C-alpha positions as CSV (number, residue, x, y, z in Angstrom):
1,M,0.0,0.0,0.0
2,F,1.2,3.5,-0.8
3,T,2.0,5.4,2.4
4,T,3.0,8.9,3.1
5,Q,6.6,9.8,3.9
6,H,7.5,11.0,7.4
7,D,4.1,10.6,9.1
8,D,4.0,12.5,12.4
9,T,3.7,10.5,15.7
10,L,1.5,12.4,18.2
11,L,0.9,11.8,21.9
12,L,-2.7,12.1,23.2
13,R,-3.1,13.4,26.8
14,F,-6.4,13.1,28.7
15,S,-8.2,14.5,31.7
16,C,-11.9,14.5,32.8
17,V,-14.0,17.1,34.5
18,S,-17.0,16.4,36.9
19,L,-17.4,12.7,36.6
20,T,-20.0,11.0,38.8
21,A,-19.2,9.6,42.2
22,E,-19.1,6.0,41.0
23,C,-16.0,6.9,39.0
24,T,-14.0,7.4,42.2
25,Q,-13.5,3.6,42.5
26,G,-11.4,3.7,39.3
27,V,-11.6,5.0,35.8
28,R,-9.6,4.3,32.6
29,I,-9.8,5.6,29.0
30,S,-9.6,3.4,26.0
31,V,-8.7,5.1,22.7
32,N,-10.1,3.6,19.5
33,A,-9.5,4.5,15.9
34,L,-11.9,4.1,13.0
35,V,-10.8,1.4,10.5
36,E,-13.9,0.9,8.3
37,Q,-15.9,4.0,7.5
38,G,-19.0,2.3,6.2
39,Y,-19.4,-0.1,9.1
40,H,-18.3,2.4,11.8
41,S,-15.8,-0.2,13.0
42,F,-13.1,0.8,15.5
43,I,-9.9,-0.9,16.8
44,E,-8.3,-0.1,20.1
45,I,-4.9,1.6,19.9
46,G,-4.2,2.1,23.6
47,Q,-5.4,2.6,27.1
48,T,-4.5,5.1,29.9
49,E,-3.7,4.0,33.4
50,T,-6.4,3.7,36.0
51,V,-7.0,6.7,38.2
52,R,-8.8,6.3,41.6
53,N,-10.5,8.7,44.1
54,R,-11.0,11.5,41.6
55,I,-14.1,12.9,39.9
56,S,-11.8,15.1,37.8
57,P,-8.9,12.7,37.0
58,N,-5.7,13.6,35.1
59,F,-4.1,10.7,33.3
60,S,-0.3,10.6,33.0
61,H,0.0,7.8,30.4
62,L,0.1,9.3,26.9
63,I,-1.3,7.4,23.9
64,P,0.7,7.5,20.7
65,I,-1.0,7.8,17.4
66,I,0.3,8.4,13.9
67,F,-1.2,11.4,12.2
68,R,-2.1,10.8,8.5
69,I,-3.0,13.9,6.5
70,D,-4.8,11.8,3.9
71,L,-7.2,10.1,6.3
72,N,-10.3,11.2,8.2
73,Q,-9.1,9.8,11.5
74,L,-12.2,9.5,13.7
75,L,-11.4,8.6,17.3
76,K,-13.7,7.1,19.9
77,F,-12.8,7.5,23.6
78,V,-14.5,5.0,25.9
79,I,-14.4,5.7,29.6
80,Y,-14.5,2.5,31.6
81,L,-15.3,2.0,35.3
82,V,-12.6,-0.1,36.9
83,D,-12.2,-2.0,40.2
84,G,-9.3,-0.1,41.7
85,S,-7.9,-3.1,43.6
86,S,-8.1,-5.8,40.9
87,E,-7.8,-3.5,37.8
88,T,-10.8,-5.3,36.4
89,I,-13.2,-3.4,34.1
90,I,-16.6,-3.3,35.8
91,G,-18.5,-1.5,33.0
92,K,-18.7,1.4,30.7
93,F,-19.3,4.9,32.1
94,G,-19.6,6.7,28.8
95,E,-17.9,7.6,25.5
96,A,-17.1,10.4,23.1
97,E,-16.1,10.7,19.4
98,L,-13.8,13.3,17.8
99,P,-11.8,13.5,14.5
100,L,-8.1,13.8,15.2
101,F,-7.8,16.8,12.8
102,N,-10.3,18.8,14.9
103,I,-8.0,18.6,17.8
104,L,-5.0,19.7,15.7
105,S,-6.8,22.6,14.2
106,S,-8.0,23.8,17.7
107,N,-4.6,24.7,19.1
108,G,-4.0,21.1,19.9
109,K,-6.6,20.7,22.6
110,M,-10.4,20.3,22.9
111,S,-13.0,19.6,25.5
112,I,-16.0,17.4,24.6
113,P,-19.0,16.2,26.6
114,I,-19.0,12.5,27.6
115,L,-22.3,10.8,26.6
116,S,-23.2,8.4,29.4
117,D,-26.3,6.4,30.5
118,S,-25.1,6.9,34.1
119,L,-26.1,10.6,34.2
120,K,-29.2,11.7,36.1
121,P,-32.5,12.2,34.2
122,G,-32.8,15.7,32.7
123,W,-29.1,16.1,32.1
124,S,-28.0,18.3,29.2
125,L,-24.8,18.7,27.2
126,N,-24.1,21.9,29.2
127,S,-24.1,19.8,32.4
128,A,-22.4,16.7,31.1
129,P,-19.0,15.6,32.3
130,L,-16.2,16.7,30.0
131,L,-13.3,14.8,28.4
132,N,-10.2,17.0,27.8
133,V,-7.9,15.9,25.0
134,S,-4.7,17.6,24.1
135,I,-1.8,16.7,21.8
136,D,1.9,16.6,22.5
137,A,4.6,15.8,20.0
138,P,7.8,13.9,20.8
139,E,10.8,16.1,21.1
140,T,12.5,14.1,18.4
141,S,9.9,15.2,15.9
142,R,11.3,18.8,16.1
143,N,14.9,17.9,15.6
144,G,16.7,19.6,12.8
145,T,20.1,19.2,11.1
146,I,22.3,22.1,10.0
147,L,24.6,21.5,7.1
148,Q,27.2,23.5,5.2
149,F,29.2,22.4,2.2
150,H,32.3,23.7,0.4
151,G,33.2,22.9,-3.2
152,S,36.7,22.6,-4.8
153,N,37.7,23.1,-8.4
154,L,34.1,23.1,-9.8
155,N,35.0,24.6,-13.1
156,P,32.5,23.4,-15.7
157,N,35.0,23.8,-18.5
158,N,32.3,24.5,-21.1
159,G,32.9,28.2,-21.9
160,F,30.5,29.5,-19.3
161,L,31.4,31.7,-16.3
162,T,31.7,29.7,-13.2
163,A,28.5,30.1,-11.0
164,P,28.0,26.8,-9.0
165,Y,25.1,25.8,-6.9
166,F,23.9,22.4,-5.6
167,T,20.7,20.5,-4.9
168,L,20.1,18.0,-2.1
169,S,17.6,15.3,-2.8
170,L,16.4,12.1,-1.1
171,L,16.5,9.2,-3.5
172,P,13.5,6.8,-3.4
173,N,13.8,3.4,-1.6
174,D,10.8,2.0,-3.4
175,E,11.7,0.5,-6.8
176,R,8.3,1.5,-8.1
177,E,9.1,5.2,-7.4
178,T,11.5,6.9,-9.7
179,K,11.3,10.5,-8.7
180,A,13.8,11.9,-6.2
181,T,12.6,14.3,-3.5
182,L,14.2,17.8,-3.6
183,L,15.0,18.9,-0.1
184,Y,17.1,21.9,-0.7
185,R,18.5,24.1,-3.5
186,S,21.5,26.3,-2.5
187,E,22.2,29.9,-3.6
188,I,24.4,30.5,-6.6
189,V,27.9,31.7,-5.9
190,H,29.3,33.6,-8.8
191,N,32.8,33.9,-10.2
192,T,34.4,31.1,-8.1
193,D,35.0,27.5,-8.7
194,S,35.6,26.8,-5.0
195,P,32.5,28.2,-3.3
196,K,31.5,28.0,0.4
197,W,27.8,27.9,0.4
198,Q,25.6,29.2,3.2
199,E,24.6,26.8,5.9
200,F,21.0,25.6,5.9
201,L,18.5,23.8,8.2
202,I,16.5,20.7,7.3
203,P,14.2,18.8,9.7
204,T,16.1,15.6,10.4
205,K,13.2,13.3,9.6
206,F,13.3,14.5,6.0
207,L,16.9,13.4,5.5
208,S,16.2,9.7,6.1
209,S,13.0,7.7,5.6
210,S,14.8,4.5,6.6
211,S,18.3,3.1,7.4
212,E,18.8,2.5,3.7
213,S,17.9,6.0,2.6
214,T,20.4,7.7,0.2
215,L,20.9,11.4,-0.3
216,E,22.2,12.8,-3.6
217,I,24.0,16.1,-4.0
218,S,24.1,17.4,-7.5
219,C,26.3,20.4,-8.4
220,Y,25.2,22.6,-11.3
221,N,26.7,25.6,-13.1
222,Y,24.2,28.4,-13.6
223,N,24.1,29.7,-17.2
224,T,22.4,33.0,-17.9
225,N,20.9,32.3,-21.3
226,S,20.8,28.6,-21.5
227,E,20.1,25.4,-19.5
228,D,22.2,25.0,-16.4
229,T,24.8,22.3,-16.8
230,L,25.4,19.4,-14.4
231,T,29.0,19.6,-13.1
232,G,28.8,16.4,-11.1
233,K,27.2,14.6,-8.2
234,F,27.7,12.1,-5.4
235,T,25.6,10.1,-2.9
236,A,25.8,9.7,0.8
237,T,23.6,8.6,3.7
238,L,22.7,10.7,6.7
239,F,24.7,8.3,8.8
240,Q,27.8,9.0,6.8
241,L,27.3,12.8,7.2
242,L,27.0,12.3,10.9
243,R,30.6,11.2,11.1
244,G,31.4,14.9,11.1
245,A,32.8,17.7,9.1
246,G,36.1,17.6,7.3
247,S,38.0,15.2,5.0
248,I,36.0,12.2,6.3
249,N,33.1,13.7,4.4
250,R,34.8,14.9,1.3
251,Y,33.3,13.5,-1.8
252,L,34.6,13.3,-5.4
253,L,32.0,14.1,-8.0
254,H,30.9,11.8,-10.7
255,C,31.7,14.2,-13.5
256,A,29.6,15.4,-16.3
257,A,32.4,17.7,-17.5
258,R,35.9,16.8,-18.9
259,K,37.8,17.4,-15.7
260,K,39.2,14.5,-13.8
261,K,37.2,13.3,-10.9
262,E,40.0,13.8,-8.4
263,E,40.0,17.6,-9.2
264,M,36.4,18.2,-8.3
265,S,34.9,17.6,-4.9
266,I,32.4,18.8,-2.3
267,E,33.2,18.6,1.4
268,L,30.9,18.9,4.4
269,V,32.4,21.7,6.5
270,K,29.7,21.9,9.2
271,I,27.1,19.6,10.7
272,D,25.2,20.5,13.8
273,S,21.8,19.8,15.4
274,Q,19.0,22.2,16.3
275,S,16.0,21.5,18.5
276,N,12.5,23.0,18.4
277,V,12.4,23.2,14.7
278,P,8.7,23.8,13.9
279,S,6.8,20.8,12.4
280,F,3.8,20.6,10.1
281,V,1.7,19.7,13.1
282,D,2.9,22.9,14.9
283,F,1.7,25.0,12.0
284,L,-1.7,23.3,12.1
285,N,-1.9,23.8,15.9
286,S,-1.1,27.5,15.5
287,G,-4.0,28.0,13.1
288,T,-2.5,27.6,9.6
289,Q,-5.3,26.7,7.2
290,L,-4.9,24.7,4.0
291,H,-7.0,25.9,1.1
292,F,-7.5,23.6,-1.9
293,T,-8.2,24.7,-5.4
294,F,-9.1,22.1,-8.1
295,A,-8.4,22.9,-11.8
296,I,-9.9,20.6,-14.4
297,D,-8.5,20.1,-17.9
298,F,-11.2,20.5,-20.5
299,T,-8.9,20.4,-23.5
300,A,-9.7,18.3,-26.6
301,N,-6.9,15.9,-25.6
302,N,-9.4,14.2,-23.3
303,G,-11.6,13.2,-26.3
304,S,-15.1,14.4,-27.3
305,P,-17.5,14.3,-24.4
306,N,-20.0,12.5,-26.8
307,D,-17.5,9.7,-27.2
308,P,-18.0,6.8,-24.7
309,H,-14.2,6.5,-24.6
310,S,-13.7,10.1,-23.7
311,L,-12.3,11.0,-20.3
312,H,-15.1,13.5,-20.0
313,F,-18.0,11.3,-21.2
314,I,-21.0,11.7,-18.9
315,H,-22.7,8.3,-18.4
316,P,-26.1,8.4,-16.7
317,H,-25.1,5.6,-14.3
318,Q,-21.3,5.6,-14.1
319,S,-18.7,8.1,-13.1
320,N,-15.9,9.0,-15.5
321,V,-12.2,9.2,-14.4
322,Y,-12.4,12.9,-13.7
323,M,-15.5,12.5,-11.5
324,R,-14.0,9.6,-9.6
325,A,-10.7,11.5,-9.0
326,L,-12.6,14.7,-8.0
327,H,-14.8,12.8,-5.6
328,S,-12.0,10.8,-4.0
329,I,-9.7,13.8,-3.4
330,S,-12.2,16.4,-2.4
331,L,-13.9,14.1,0.1
332,S,-10.5,13.7,1.8
333,V,-9.5,17.4,1.8
334,E,-12.8,19.1,2.7
335,K,-11.9,18.6,6.4
336,F,-9.3,21.3,6.1
337,D,-11.9,24.0,5.9
338,K,-14.5,24.4,8.6
339,L,-17.2,25.1,6.0
340,S,-15.9,22.4,3.6
341,R,-15.1,25.1,1.0
342,L,-13.0,24.4,-2.1
343,S,-12.3,26.5,-5.2
344,L,-13.1,24.9,-8.5
345,L,-11.6,26.0,-11.8
346,G,-11.4,24.8,-15.4
347,F,-9.1,25.5,-18.3
348,G,-8.6,24.7,-22.0
349,A,-12.2,25.4,-23.3
350,K,-14.5,27.9,-24.9
351,T,-17.0,28.9,-22.3
352,P,-20.6,30.2,-22.6
353,P,-22.2,32.5,-23.3
354,D,-19.7,34.0,-25.8
355,F,-17.7,30.8,-26.1
356,E,-14.4,32.6,-26.0
357,M,-11.3,30.6,-25.3
358,S,-10.4,30.5,-21.6
359,Q,-7.4,29.0,-19.7
360,C,-8.9,29.9,-16.3
361,F,-12.6,30.0,-15.5
362,A,-14.7,29.2,-12.4
363,L,-17.1,26.3,-12.7
364,N,-19.7,28.2,-10.7
365,G,-19.4,31.1,-13.1
366,D,-17.8,33.6,-10.7
367,L,-14.0,33.8,-10.9
368,N,-14.0,36.4,-8.1
369,N,-15.7,33.9,-5.8
370,P,-15.1,30.3,-7.1
371,Y,-15.8,28.6,-3.8
372,I,-18.0,25.6,-3.5
373,R,-19.0,23.4,-0.6
374,G,-17.9,19.8,-0.5
375,F,-17.4,17.1,-3.0
376,S,-21.1,16.8,-3.9
377,E,-21.3,20.3,-5.3
378,A,-17.9,19.9,-6.9
379,V,-19.1,16.8,-8.9
380,D,-22.4,18.5,-9.9
381,L,-20.7,21.6,-11.2
382,Y,-18.2,19.5,-13.1
383,K,-20.9,17.5,-14.8
384,R,-22.7,20.8,-15.7
385,A,-19.5,22.3,-17.2
386,S,-18.7,19.2,-19.1
387,M,-21.9,19.5,-21.0
388,S,-21.8,23.2,-21.6
389,V,-18.2,24.1,-22.6
390,L,-16.5,23.5,-25.9
391,Q,-13.2,21.6,-25.6
392,Y,-10.3,23.3,-27.2
393,A,-6.5,23.5,-27.2
394,P,-3.7,23.9,-26.2
395,T,-3.1,22.6,-22.7
396,E,-1.8,25.5,-20.6
397,Y,-1.3,25.3,-16.9
398,S,0.2,28.8,-16.3
399,N,-3.1,30.7,-15.9
400,V,-4.5,28.5,-13.1
401,I,-1.2,28.5,-11.4
402,N,-1.0,32.3,-11.6
403,Y,-4.5,32.6,-10.3
404,V,-3.7,30.7,-7.0
405,A,-0.3,32.3,-6.8
406,K,-1.9,35.8,-6.7
407,H,-4.0,34.7,-3.6
408,A,-0.9,33.2,-2.0
409,K,1.1,36.4,-2.5
410,A,-1.8,38.5,-1.2
411,S,-2.0,36.4,2.0
412,V,1.7,36.8,2.7
413,R,1.6,40.5,2.1
414,A,-1.4,41.0,4.3
415,F,-1.0,38.5,7.1
416,K,2.6,37.2,7.0
417,A,1.2,33.7,7.4
418,G,-2.0,31.8,8.1
419,F,-3.0,30.2,4.8
420,Y,-1.2,27.6,2.7
421,F,-2.6,27.1,-0.8
422,V,-2.7,23.8,-2.6
423,L,-3.6,23.7,-6.4
424,V,-4.7,20.2,-7.6
425,I,-4.7,20.1,-11.4
426,L,-6.7,17.2,-12.8
427,T,-5.3,16.7,-16.4
428,N,-4.6,14.2,-19.1
429,G,-1.0,15.5,-18.9
430,Y,-0.6,16.2,-22.6
431,I,1.3,19.5,-23.0
432,K,3.6,20.5,-25.8
433,D,5.0,23.9,-24.6
434,T,6.0,24.0,-20.9
435,R,7.7,27.5,-21.0
436,D,4.8,29.5,-19.5
437,S,4.0,26.8,-16.9
438,I,7.6,26.7,-15.8
439,D,7.7,30.5,-15.5
440,Q,4.7,30.4,-13.1
441,I,6.0,27.4,-11.1
442,V,9.3,29.2,-10.5
443,K,7.6,32.3,-9.3
444,A,5.2,30.3,-7.1
445,S,8.1,28.5,-5.4
446,S,8.7,31.4,-3.1
447,L,5.1,31.5,-2.0
448,P,3.0,29.4,0.5
449,M,1.6,27.0,-2.1
450,S,2.0,23.6,-3.6
451,I,1.0,22.3,-7.0
452,V,-0.1,18.7,-7.6
453,F,-0.7,17.4,-11.1
454,V,-3.0,14.4,-11.1
455,C,-2.6,12.8,-14.5
456,L,-5.6,10.8,-15.8
457,G,-6.0,8.6,-18.8
458,N,-7.4,5.5,-20.4
459,Q,-6.4,3.2,-23.2
460,K,-7.7,5.5,-25.9
461,H,-6.5,8.7,-24.3
462,P,-3.3,7.7,-22.5
463,I,-1.6,10.0,-20.0
464,G,0.5,12.6,-21.8
465,G,-0.6,11.3,-25.2
466,G,1.5,8.2,-24.4
467,S,4.5,10.0,-23.1
468,A,4.8,12.0,-19.8
469,S,8.2,13.3,-20.7
470,N,7.0,16.9,-21.2
471,I,5.0,17.2,-18.0
472,N,7.8,15.6,-16.0
473,K,10.0,18.6,-17.1
474,L,8.1,20.5,-14.4
475,L,9.8,18.5,-11.7
476,R,13.4,19.5,-12.7
477,P,15.3,21.1,-9.8
478,T,17.1,23.5,-12.3
479,L,13.9,25.4,-13.4
480,K,14.4,29.1,-13.8
481,T,12.7,32.1,-15.6
482,E,13.9,35.6,-16.3
483,N,17.0,34.9,-14.2
484,I,14.7,33.9,-11.2
485,T,15.6,30.4,-10.0
486,L,13.5,27.8,-8.4
487,Q,13.5,28.3,-4.6
488,R,12.2,24.9,-3.4
489,E,10.2,21.8,-4.3
490,T,6.7,22.9,-5.2
491,V,5.4,20.4,-7.7
492,T,4.2,16.8,-7.3
493,I,3.1,14.7,-10.2
494,V,1.0,11.5,-9.6
495,E,-0.7,9.2,-12.1
496,S,-4.0,7.3,-11.6
497,G,-5.2,4.4,-13.6
498,Y,-8.6,2.9,-13.7
499,G,-9.6,1.6,-10.2
500,E,-6.8,3.4,-8.5
501,E,-8.8,6.5,-7.4
502,S,-9.0,5.3,-3.8
503,E,-5.2,5.8,-3.5
504,L,-5.3,9.4,-4.9
505,P,-5.8,11.2,-1.5
506,T,-2.6,9.6,-0.1
507,K,-0.6,10.3,-3.3
508,V,-1.9,13.9,-3.6
509,L,-1.3,14.9,0.0
510,A,2.0,12.9,0.6
511,N,4.3,15.9,0.0
512,I,2.2,18.7,1.3
513,P,3.4,18.6,5.0
514,R,7.1,18.6,3.9
515,Q,6.6,21.3,1.3
516,L,4.8,23.6,3.8
517,N,7.5,22.9,6.4
518,L,10.4,23.6,4.1
519,W,8.7,26.8,2.8
520,A,8.2,28.0,6.4
521,I,11.9,27.3,7.3
522,K,13.2,29.0,4.2
523,E,11.0,32.1,4.9
524,N,11.9,32.0,8.6
525,M,8.2,31.6,9.5
526,N,7.5,30.7,13.2
527,P,4.1,29.2,13.8
528,S,3.7,31.0,17.1
529,A,4.2,34.4,15.4
530,Q,1.5,33.9,12.8
531,V,-1.4,36.2,12.5
532,P,-4.6,34.1,12.1
533,L,-6.7,34.8,9.1
534,P,-10.4,35.6,9.8
């Protein structure tokens, strides 16, 4: 099964307020997690200790739970009456249910009424005993690693001025995954072939997903009017870097230029640890809100909507690939907004009433207010648009990226932090000219936003027209435009075949926590200093 990288382990802490007298003999809390949504089936994940002689007990035993951004993690807390001398469960006092995300988005603590048959007749929610739930995070989850590198003899020897920079990536362990994860891109140091780059901070958990994880450092030379050239690269593990700075961590480059390997190297000159590095969970606790915008590809590459083989064909009793993807992802992400709001855009079609070509239009007809509520309205508006627009060409992502980027830029300018924007582009992935899209991706890489391309296809209309090479160019760590360079990883590309829609929420959301976290570190954003948005 596909799993997210670097899931956060949280610790649940409990206390109760104003239990009945019968609870003084002993009370214990069982924590249960939902495992089957349709059957409302739960499995126990832990119990607190038994506390006696208290009607408002505090429990010291913390219950660990793994937070999954892609799941709607409903928890059920069962309060048991316990014989204090034998530790035997006598019966159930009451219970309460609460989604884990609700606790996270409420500053990490909530109080909820305990529903119990033991309460006196006439009780109300206002007089019911309370269960207090709060979230702690292990200190290790906030560990960071500071790194600094020095290069030697990095002359590209290709006629260009020397301007080296490097990228740090985590290589995949899974053989089915071919894309490396970009963790850091250094600044460019001009007019030297032996640069000492600035030190940088990375949350330690991102540097290693297992004991076999491999890091790759690639050195490039920045070229003003042409593609940057690869000077060379090397691989190492976090455990090798932890041996310390100096010659023990000096690495010869596997060269792409003509120089001998022995002449070009990169050396680790500083490695240190830092505690209290903010995590994704810290940002959620502090009030950071994720806002999702969906953009749907209505270009002719998807096939005529009247053709049963088209990706946009509306069958009276069956969902097409766009409907299934939209339903699956939106159902999973609507929890991030208290009102279940999403923005819904389209591109690549001529729209009524004038049927002028548009590369960015709102499916509800109001581009100034494209918000809709929940997956049900999203699917209904999609079906209506599919039957009313005229599919056209070419495929162009830049307009919808720019639309979301404007909102991200405005939020930073007005509030410093508080919103993080996620653009999910549902597309067949067939694009000929990527220049404008690359320009907008590079500009967006300095903003609080992520872009996820969800590539859809079938046998008659394969993803990317049979080749995803062009759309995969959007993942390159060397992207630049108008002498502005890519600041960080912003783009994720996932593919979905028939019957794989249930895995889409996991794939779409897998990189969001890391991308938000690394953006915040790069911009020196502290969650406690954020100004909440209204």
